[in-house]
N, C-alpha and C positions, 0 to 999 in steps of 0.2 A: 527571370520572368515569374510573376506570381501565379500560383496554380490553386484550383479548388477553393477559391475564396467564397465564403458563404454569402448568401443573400442577406439583406438587412433583416429579413424576417427570422432568419435562423442564426444570426450572428452571436446571440447570447445563449445558445443552446446549453452551454456548459454551466450556466448559473444554477440550474436546477436539474441537471442530468442524473440519471442512474447509470453508474459506470461499473462494469464487471471486470475484476482483475483476473487475468489468466497467467498462471505459472506454467509455461508451456510444457516443461518436462513431465508434469503430472496431470495434465488436462485430459488428453486422449491420444492414443498411440495409433497412427495411421499405417505404419509399416510393420508392426508386430515385433520390434526389436527391444521392447521394454522401456523405451523412452518416449514420452509424448512429443508431438511434432506438429508442424503447421498443417499437414494433411489431416491430422486428427481434429484440429480446430475447425478447418473448413467443413469437415463432415458434420460437425455439431452446430454449425451456424443456425439451422432451423430451430434447434433447442434454445439457443440464445435469443432468437427472435420471439419465440413463444414465451420465454421467461419475461421479456419486456424491458430489456436494457437498451440504453441509448448509445453506449460506447463500450469498447473493450480496451483495457489497459494491459499491455503485454510487458511482463518482466523481461529482462534482456534476452534477445534471441540471436545475438551476434556470435561470431567466432570466439570461442573461449575454451580454455583448458578445464573450466568448471571447478576451479579450486574453491570458489565461493558461489556456487549455483548460477554462474553466468555474470555475476557482478565483477568479474575479472575479465574485462573485454580486451581481446587481442586485435580486433578489426571491426570498426563500426559500420563498414560498408559491405560486410560479408555476413550472411546468415550461417550459423554453425551447421555443419553437415548433419549433425544429429537431429536437427529440427527441419531441414529442408534447404531451399535455395532462395536467392534474392528474387528470382522470377516468381517463385511460389509466394513469397511474402507480398509482392506487389499484387499478385492475383487475389490473395486473401483480403488485402486492404480494399481492393475494388469490389470484390464480391460482397463483403460486409457492408460497404457503403451503399450498394444497390439495394440491400435489404434494410436500409435506414440505420445502420450501426456504424459509428465512426471508430477510428483507431487512434489510440494513444500509445506511444512507445516510451521506453525507458532510456535515459542517458545517465552515465555514471562519470561525472566530470572530475571528481576528486582524485581518481586513480585509474590506472589501466592494469592489464595483466603483465606479469613479468615476461610473457611471451610476445608482447606487443613489439612491433618493429623498432619503435623509438627506444624502448628499454634495452632490447638486445644490442642496438647500436651503442647505447651508453656504456654497457658493460664492456664491449669490445674496444671502444675508444679510450677508455681509461681516465684516470684522475685529471681534472682541470680541463677536460674537453668541452666544446660547445654542446655535444650530445648530452652530457651529464647536467648541463644547465637547465634542461627541460624537467628535471626532477630535483629532489633535495638530497644531494650527496654531501657528506661532511666527514671530517676527520673525527676520530673518537677522542675522548678525554683519558686522562691517566698517563702514566709514564710511556706506555707503548700504544696508546690509542685504543686500549682494550675496553674502555667504559663508553657506553653509548653517548652520543653528543648532547643529549638532554634527558630529563627525567619524565618525559611524557609517558602516558599509559595508552596502549592500543584500545580501540573500541571493542576489540575481541579479547582483551586481557593481555597482560605482559607488556614488554617493551615494544614500541613501534619502530624499532631500528634493527636492521640486519646487516652484519658485517660481511664484506666481500674478501676474497683472497688477497686483494691488493691493499687491504687495511681500511678502506673507506666504508662508511656506513650509509645506507639509504633509508629514507623515511617511508613508513607504510602505516597509516592510522588503522588499517584493518589487517588482513592476513599478510603474511610475508610475501605472498605471490601477487600483491596488489600495491605496487609502488606509487606513492603520491606524486601528482604532477605539480610543477612549479607554475602557479597561475600569475606570477609576476612576469613571466616570459611571453612576449607577444605571439610567438608561434603556437603556444598552447591555446590562447584565445582564438586565434585565427582558425586553427584546426576544428575547434568545437563549433564555431560559427558555420564553417563549411559543412560539418556533419549535420547540423540543424537544417540547412538548406537542402542537403542531399535527401533527407527523409520527408521534408515538406513537399519537395518536388514529386515525391512518390505517393502523395495523397494522404499522409497522416494528418490527423486533425489536431493533435496535441502531443506534448512531451512531458513526461514525469521526470523530475530531476532528483536523482538519488543524493542523499547526504548534502543537501543544498547549502547548508550553513558552514561547511567545513573546508571549502576550497582554498581560501586565502590564509596564508600563514604570516606571522611576524617574521620578516626576513632574517632577524637575528636568531630565530629558533631558540628562545630563552627557556630556562626551566619554568615549570608552571608553579605559580604562587597563588594559593586560594585567595579569591577576592580581587585578583588583579583585573583591571579594566583598561584597555581591552584585553580579552582572552587571546592567547597566542595563536589559536587555530579555530576558534568557534565564533561565528557571527561577527566577523570583522567588517569594518565599514567599506573596505575595498570591494566586497561582494556586490554591492548595489550598482556600481558602475558596470560590472560584468552583466548583471541581469537586465539593466537598461539597454545594453547593446543587443542582448538576446531578444528583448521585447520588440525592438524595431524590426528584427527579422521575422518574428512571429506575425506581426501586424501586416507585413507584406503578403502573407499567405492566409490570413484569417485564422492562424493557429493559436493554440492556448498552451499555457504552462501550468503544471501543478508541482509544487515544491515539497520535498520531504524536509521539513524544518522543525527540528526538535528544540524548542526554546521555552523556558519557563516564564520569561519576561514578555508579557502580552504586548507591551508597547513596541518592543524591538521586533517581535514576531510580525506585527502589523506592517512594519516598514517594508517587508518583502512584498506586500500586496498593494503598494501604492500604484496608481493608475498607469505608470510607465515601467512597472516591473512585472512581477508574476501575477497571473490571473487568480490563482487559488493556491492554497497550501493545505497539507493534511492536518487534521485536527486531532492531535495526539492526546490532548487533555481529556477529550470525551472518550476516546478509545481506551485510555488507561484508567478511567474513572471507575471506582467500585460501584456495585449495584446497591446504591443507597440514595434515597430520594433527594435529600438535601444536597449531597455532593453532585448529583447529576444536574439538578436545577442550577447550581452555581456554575458548573461547567458549561451548560447551555447559555446562561446569561453572559458569562465572560466571553464566550466564543462570539456570540452575536454582537456584543459591544465592541470587541476589538476589530471585527470585520466592518462594522458600520462606520468606524472612524475613517476608513479608507475606501468605503463604497464597494467592498468586495464581498462576494457570497461565501458563506461558510461551507465546509465539507464535513460530512458525518461518516464515520467508519467504525466498525466494531472489531475488525480483525484484518490481518494481511499475512503475507508470506513470512513475516518475522515474529508474529505474535501468537501466543497460545490461543487455540480456537475458542470461540465464544461459548459454546456448549460446555466445554471443560472448565474454562475459567469461571463462569458463573455458577458452576456446581461445586466450587471450593469455598473453604472458610474465608480466604482472602480473595475477593472477586475483582480487585484491581489488577493492573498489569505493571510489572517492573522487571526488566531484564535481570537485575541483580538478585531477584527473589526466586528465580527459576531453579527448582531442584527435582531430583528423581523421587518417585514414590509419593507425590502429594495426593492425599485422599480426595476423591471426586464423586459427587452424587450426580450422575448423568441425567436422571429424571428431573431433578431440580434445575440443573443447568439448561436443559432443553426448554423447560417451561419459561425460564427467565430469558433465554435467547429468543424465543418466539415473541415475548413482550418487547424485548429490546429492538427487534426488527421493526415492529410497528412504531415504536418511539422514534427511532432514527429516521425512518422513511417519512415521518410526518413533519420533521423539522425543516425549516426553510433553508434551501441551499442544495448543493449537490450531494448525492449519496454514493458511496463506494461499497461494493459487495465482492468479497474475496471468494473465489471459486470453491464450491463445496459447502459454503455457509448456507446456501439455499437448500441443501440436503440435510442440514443438521449434523454434519460430520463432527465427531469429537477429535481431540488431540490423540494421536496414536503413539503408543510406546514402541520405539524402535529398538530392536535388539542391539546390544552394545557393539557387536561385530559388524553391524550394517550402518551405523551412524556415519554420515559423511560431512556434516556441518563443521566448518573450522572453528566455530565458536565453542563447540564441545571440547575440541583438542587444545585450543588456546587457553582454556580455563581448567586444564589438567583433569578433564573428565568429570568435573563437579556439576557442570551445566548440561542438561540433556540436549541442548541445541535447538534448532528450529526445524529439524526434519519432520517432527511429529505433526506439523500442520501442512506438510508438503507431500503427503502420501498420495499416490495415483488415485484418481476419482473412480468411484463405482458407478457404472452406467447400466449394467444388465445383470440381474442376480443369478441367472442360470448359465452364464458364460464364464470361461476361464478368466481368472483375475478380475472378476466382477465386471466384465465387459470393457475394461480399460483399453482393450485392443491388442495387448501383448500376447505373443505366442511363446514367450520365455519369461523368466522371473523379472518383474519390473525393477527399475533402478532403486526403488525403496519398497520394502515388503508391505503388503496390505494386511492388517491384523485380522484375526478371526472375527467373523460376524460382519465384515465390511460390506458384504453383498446385501445385508439387510437395509442398508442406506441407499441402495441403487436407485437411480433416477427412474427406471422402468417400474419399480415397486411403488414409488411415490406418485408416479405420473397420473394415475387415475383416482387418487385419493385426495379429495379436496381438503381433508383435515391434516394432510402431511405437511412437513416443513416446506417442501417444494410447492404444494398447493397454496400455502399461506403467502409465500413470496410472490408467486405469480399473480395472485389476486391483489396483493398490496401494490405491486408495481403497476398493475392495470389501473387500479383506482388512482394511484399517484399521477399517472399520465392523463387520465380521463377527467379528473377533477381540477379545474383551474385554481381552486383555493389552496392546493398543496404546492403550487409553483410560486415563482417570484414574478411571473409575467414578463421576464426578460428585463426588468427595470433595475438598474444598478442601485445598490444600497437599500432596496426594499426588503425587509426581513419578515414583517407581518406575522408576529406571534404575540398573543396576549394571554398571560397566565390567568387562570380562573381560581376562585376560592375553592379549596379542597381540604379534606381531612389530613391530618399529619401522615406522612408516608405516601401520599397520593400526588402524582403529577397530573395536572389537567390544564390544557391550553387550547385556545381557539386559533385557527387560521382564518382566512377570509372565506366568503361565501358560505358561512354557517358550518364549517367543518371543525370538529372537536376531536381531540385525542386525550384519552385518560389512561394512566398507567398506575396500577396499585402495587406498591412495594411494601405496604403495611401488613401486619399479621391478620387483621380483621377484614372481612369483605367490605367493599365501599359502595355506597349508593351512587348511581350514575346521575349526571346533571340532566335537566330536562332536554329531551331530544325527540325528533320525529322519526328517525330511522337509525338502526345499527348497521353500519356499512361493513365492518369487519371486526373480528375478535381473534385474539391470539389463542384463546381457549374458551370453554363454555362458561357462561354465567352460572351462579348458583341457583337453587330452586326458587329463590325470592327475587331473582333478576338483578342481584348485586354482583359487583366485580370482585372475584376472588383474588387472593394474594398472588403476586407475580403474573398478572394478566393485564393485557392492554386491549383497548377498543378504539375504533374510529366511529364517530357518530356524526349525524347531521342534525343540527339544532332545529 
C-alpha cells in the first residue's frame, strides 16, 4: 500500500530543495555517551527549522560494526543501538515531517558488512555453496591460489580481495569488512527492493544511493585494462535496469532518489537521470572545482546542459562527509578536491578560506536546482587535524598512513561554547576529539550575530525560499539562468523575477550591475560600493 504520497502541489519539492546532511555520530549526543544519536537530532529539530532547510539526509543509521562509519551495514531494518531504535527513527521521521522537513535515508547497495547474516552464512557454508553466490567468491591465481583473482584496486587503496582460510578470495571494492554483493543474483535485487518498501512505508521521502555506479560487475571479473569499454565494475549498462525497477517502487510512494555517481563522462552521467531512473544525482564536478571563475562557470554550464538533456534538476554541494571542509579547502593553494591529493600538513589560510566559503555559499544557493548542505558548514567549521592515535577512517590505514582520511570533517559539532565538549552533549570524550578553539564556532556564539556564517546561511536560505525567482517553479527541465557581461574573474548571472548574483574572484574590486536593492552580501562592500575580491552579493534589478 502506498503511503505519504505528496499532493500534486508538493510533488516536485525536491527539484529546488535545500537538503541538510546529518552524519548522526557527530551531530548531537542525546544520551551523553560520546556518540551522536537520534535523540540528539530530535532535540535539534527547532534549530534545523530555524536554519530553513526542506529535508534531512541521514548517512547510514543502521546496525553496523562501524568499520567504515556505518557504510558497512549489518541489518537495514534495525537502527544501530548507538543511535537509538527503529521506533525512535519512526518518531523522528514523523516529528520532522510535522515541522515541514522531509527525511532522506542512505542505502549502500554495493556491499554489506562482513557481519551481515548473508555473509556469515556464506563463510559457514563453504566453497561452491548457494550462499556464496550472493557475493563474489573466487579461487586465486598462481600455483597455490595465492595471487588475488584479478588486478583491481580497492577504492580505499590496495587489493580489493581478501583470502579466507579455505583458500577462496572474496571481493570488496572498499574495506575488507565490506564484501561486495553479486547484483546478478535475483535475491540481491529482491532484498533491496524490499528494503526500499520497508523505509518508504515508514514515511521517508527519499533515498540517497551510495556508490551508485559500482554495483554491477563483469561476471568474468577480468583484469582491468586502461581504456577498456565497458569498465569491468564502473557504470555498467546493467545498472539502468536495476534503477528502473527501483524508480517504479519510488513512484508508488511519491519518493525520490539521489545517486552518488562519480563519472567524468557527462553523457553517461545523464543516463542515470532519465525520467524512469533516478530523480537527481550529486554534482561532483562543481564540488571538486577549484576556486577559479572560468572553471566554475564551465562546471555550472556543463552541469546545467547535462541535466537539461534529460529534464532533471541539478544539485549543488560544496562539501560532504567524505570531502575536506570548504573553509579549509578554499584556504589552500590548491582549492579543488581530489582524494589522491590529500596529505598531512597542507598549509591553510583559514581567513581566506572563510571569506571564499561565504561567497561560495551564496553562489551555490543562487543556482537553479537543489542544494545540499553538510552539517557544520553553516558554522564555518574547518577541517580538523585528528591525532594519529585517534584516526578511525579505514581510508587512512588502507593507504598505509599517507592519507589523513576523512575523520577531519566528521568531528562532533559545537553547539554551546560554555559547556563541556562545546555542547555536543557528551559527558565523556566524544568518539572523535574536538580541536582546541572548537567552541569558538559554537552555534550559540553565532546565533545572535547576523554577520556570522550561521547568520549568512539562515538569511540566504530564508531568501531562497521566499523569492520565487530562485526556484524552478516545480517545472521539469526549467533551469532559468542567464549569464551577464562582467569583468574577467567575475561571475554574474540573472535568475527570474529580477534576481541577480555576482561573485568576484578577481584581485580588483568589481562594479556592481545596476540594481534597486542589495538583498544579501557575503562580506562588506568597499568604501566606493564596489564588490571586493572573494565576495558575493544577491541583488534585485
